[in-house]
VEXSEFI-596199 format. One record per residue: residue number from 1; x, y, z of N, C-alpha, C in turn. Coordinates in steps of 0.2 Angstrom, whole numbers, plus 5000, padded with zeros to 4 digits. Layout:
// residues N
NUM  X  Y  Z  X  Y  Z  X  Y  Z
...
//
This chain:
// residues 126
1  4749  5239  5085  4745  5242  5081  4741  5237  5076
2  4735  5238  5076  4731  5233  5071  4732  5235  5064
3  4734  5231  5060  4736  5232  5053  4730  5229  5049
4  4725  5227  5051  4720  5225  5047  4716  5230  5044
5  4714  5229  5038  4710  5234  5035  4702  5232  5037
6  4698  5237  5037  4691  5236  5040  4686  5240  5036
7  4680  5236  5035  4674  5239  5033  4669  5240  5039
8  4667  5247  5040  4663  5248  5045  4657  5252  5043
9  4651  5251  5046  4645  5255  5045  4646  5262  5048
10  4645  5267  5045  4645  5274  5047  4638  5277  5044
11  4633  5278  5048  4627  5280  5045  4627  5286  5041
12  4624  5286  5035  4620  5281  5032  4624  5277  5027
13  4630  5276  5027  4634  5272  5022  4639  5267  5025
14  4644  5266  5022  4650  5262  5023  4656  5265  5023
15  4661  5263  5027  4668  5266  5027  4673  5261  5027
16  4678  5261  5023  4683  5256  5022  4690  5260  5024
17  4693  5257  5029  4700  5260  5031  4705  5256  5028
18  4709  5259  5023  4715  5255  5020  4721  5256  5025
19  4722  5261  5028  4727  5262  5033  4733  5267  5031
20  4735  5271  5035  4740  5276  5033  4747  5273  5034
21  4748  5269  5039  4754  5265  5040  4756  5261  5034
22  4751  5257  5032  4752  5252  5027  4753  5256  5020
23  4750  5261  5019  4751  5265  5013  4759  5268  5013
24  4761  5270  5019  4768  5272  5020  4773  5267  5018
25  4771  5261  5021  4776  5255  5020  4776  5253  5013
26  4770  5253  5010  4769  5251  5003  4773  5256  4998
27  4772  5262  5000  4776  5268  4996  4783  5267  4996
28  4786  5265  5002  4793  5264  5002  4796  5257  5000
29  4792  5253  4998  4794  5247  4994  4797  5249  4988
30  4795  5254  4985  4797  5256  4978  4802  5262  4978
31  4802  5266  4983  4806  5272  4984  4811  5271  4989
32  4817  5273  4988  4822  5273  4993  4821  5278  4999
33  4823  5276  5005  4822  5280  5011  4829  5284  5012
34  4834  5283  5007  4840  5287  5008  4839  5294  5007
35  4842  5298  5011  4841  5306  5012  4834  5308  5014
36  4831  5303  5018  4825  5305  5021  4825  5304  5029
37  4824  5309  5032  4824  5308  5040  4817  5309  5043
38  4813  5313  5039  4806  5314  5042  4801  5312  5036
39  4796  5308  5037  4791  5307  5032  4786  5312  5033
40  4785  5316  5028  4780  5322  5028  4774  5320  5024
41  4768  5319  5028  4762  5317  5025  4757  5323  5023
42  4754  5323  5018  4749  5328  5016  4743  5324  5015
43  4737  5327  5018  4731  5324  5019  4726  5328  5015
44  4722  5324  5011  4716  5328  5007  4710  5324  5009
45  4704  5328  5010  4698  5325  5011  4693  5329  5008
46  4688  5326  5004  4683  5330  5001  4678  5325  4998
47  4672  5327  4997  4667  5323  4994  4666  5324  4987
48  4663  5318  4984  4662  5319  4977  4656  5314  4975
49  4652  5316  4970  4647  5312  4968  4650  5307  4963
50  4646  5301  4963  4649  5295  4959  4646  5297  4952
51  4640  5299  4951  4637  5300  4945  4632  5305  4945
52  4630  5308  4940  4624  5313  4940  4617  5310  4941
53  4617  5303  4939  4611  5300  4939  4610  5296  4946
54  4614  5297  4951  4614  5293  4957  4615  5298  4963
55  4612  5296  4968  4614  5300  4974  4620  5298  4978
56  4623  5292  4975  4629  5289  4978  4635  5294  4978
57  4638  5295  4984  4644  5299  4984  4650  5296  4988
58  4656  5298  4987  4662  5295  4990  4665  5301  4994
59  4667  5299  5000  4671  5304  5004  4678  5301  5005
60  4683  5301  5001  4689  5298  5002  4694  5302  5007
61  4698  5299  5010  4704  5302  5014  4710  5300  5010
62  4713  5304  5007  4719  5303  5003  4725  5306  5006
63  4731  5303  5004  4737  5306  5006  4743  5305  5001
64  4748  5309  5002  4754  5308  4998  4760  5310  5003
65  4766  5308  5001  4772  5309  5005  4775  5314  5001
66  4776  5320  5005  4780  5325  5002  4787  5323  5001
67  4791  5324  4995  4789  5328  4989  4786  5324  4984
68  4784  5318  4985  4781  5313  4980  4774  5314  4978
69  4772  5320  4976  4765  5322  4976  4761  5319  4970
70  4765  5315  4966  4762  5311  4960  4760  5304  4962
71  4761  5303  4969  4760  5296  4971  4755  5296  4977
72  4749  5297  4975  4743  5298  4980  4740  5291  4982
73  4739  5290  4988  4736  5284  4991  4730  5285  4995
74  4725  5280  4994  4719  5280  4999  4721  5278  5006
75  4718  5282  5010  4719  5280  5018  4712  5277  5020
76  4707  5280  5018  4700  5278  5019  4695  5280  5014
77  4690  5277  5014  4684  5280  5009  4678  5278  5012
78  4673  5283  5012  4666  5282  5014  4662  5282  5008
79  4657  5278  5007  4652  5278  5002  4645  5278  5005
80  4641  5282  5002  4634  5282  5005  4630  5287  5000
81  4623  5287  5001  4619  5291  4997  4618  5298  5000
82  4622  5299  5006  4622  5306  5009  4629  5306  5012
83  4631  5312  5015  4637  5313  5019  4636  5308  5025
84  4642  5307  5028  4642  5303  5034  4638  5308  5039
85  4634  5304  5043  4630  5308  5049  4635  5311  5054
86  4640  5308  5055  4645  5310  5061  4652  5310  5058
87  4654  5316  5057  4661  5317  5055  4666  5314  5060
88  4665  5314  5066  4669  5311  5071  4670  5304  5070
89  4665  5300  5069  4665  5293  5067  4669  5292  5060
90  4667  5296  5056  4671  5296  5049  4678  5296  5050
91  4681  5301  5054  4688  5302  5054  4691  5298  5060
92  4688  5294  5064  4690  5291  5070  4696  5286  5068
93  4695  5282  5064  4701  5277  5062  4707  5280  5060
94  4706  5285  5055  4712  5289  5053  4715  5293  5059
95  4711  5296  5063  4714  5300  5069  4718  5296  5073
96  4715  5290  5075  4719  5285  5080  4725  5283  5077
97  4725  5281  5070  4731  5279  5067  4736  5284  5066
98  4734  5290  5064  4739  5296  5063  4742  5298  5070
99  4738  5298  5075  4741  5299  5082  4746  5294  5084
100  4745  5288  5083  4750  5283  5084  4757  5284  5080
101  4756  5286  5073  4762  5287  5069  4765  5293  5071
102  4762  5299  5073  4765  5305  5075  4769  5304  5082
103  4766  5300  5086  4769  5298  5092  4775  5294  5092
104  4775  5288  5088  4780  5283  5088  4784  5282  5081
105  4782  5286  5076  4785  5285  5070  4783  5279  5066
106  4787  5277  5061  4785  5271  5057  4792  5267  5056
107  4792  5261  5057  4798  5256  5056  4798  5254  5049
108  4803  5256  5045  4804  5254  5038  4811  5251  5038
109  4811  5244  5037  4817  5240  5036  4822  5241  5042
110  4819  5241  5048  4823  5242  5055  4824  5249  5057
111  4823  5254  5053  4824  5261  5055  4817  5264  5056
112  4817  5268  5062  4811  5271  5064  4812  5279  5061
113  4807  5280  5057  4806  5287  5054  4801  5291  5058
114  4803  5297  5059  4798  5302  5062  4793  5303  5057
115  4786  5304  5058  4781  5305  5054  4778  5312  5056
116  4777  5316  5051  4773  5322  5053  4767  5323  5048
117  4762  5327  5050  4757  5329  5045  4759  5336  5043
118  4761  5336  5036  4763  5343  5034  4758  5347  5031
119  4752  5345  5030  4747  5349  5028  4740  5345  5027
120  4735  5349  5026  4728  5346  5025  4725  5351  5020
121  4721  5347  5016  4717  5350  5011  4710  5347  5011
122  4705  5350  5014  4699  5346  5016  4693  5351  5015
123  4687  5347  5015  4681  5349  5015  4677  5344  5019
124  4678  5344  5026  4675  5339  5030  4667  5339  5030
125  4664  5334  5030  4656  5334  5031  4654  5338  5036
126  4649  5342  5035  4646  5346  5040  4641  5342  5044
//
């Protein structure tokens, strides 16, 4: 699995993929995996304007691990003056990585943990 973070063009803006796997690993650097057998991810997607005086907007893909809802992490973020033209391209890196994690789990300190997506909260670009 490619663990590099990447900046890509998704018309009419730019998209940066931080990575879901890396976020999970970073989260569990600080929190014990004791008493955890399944990692439950909640995903949120919505657009927001950067300011009233600019057409710039962000479309972040955010996540948290249930039950740690106060520890939200970025998975990806799109910036542009309009919504992404193609929501499939916008979601592609996230979907590929999520499918890999759902299929194979994640290795944390030599232990493979099953990963599930436990919920979505979204307003996908039309």
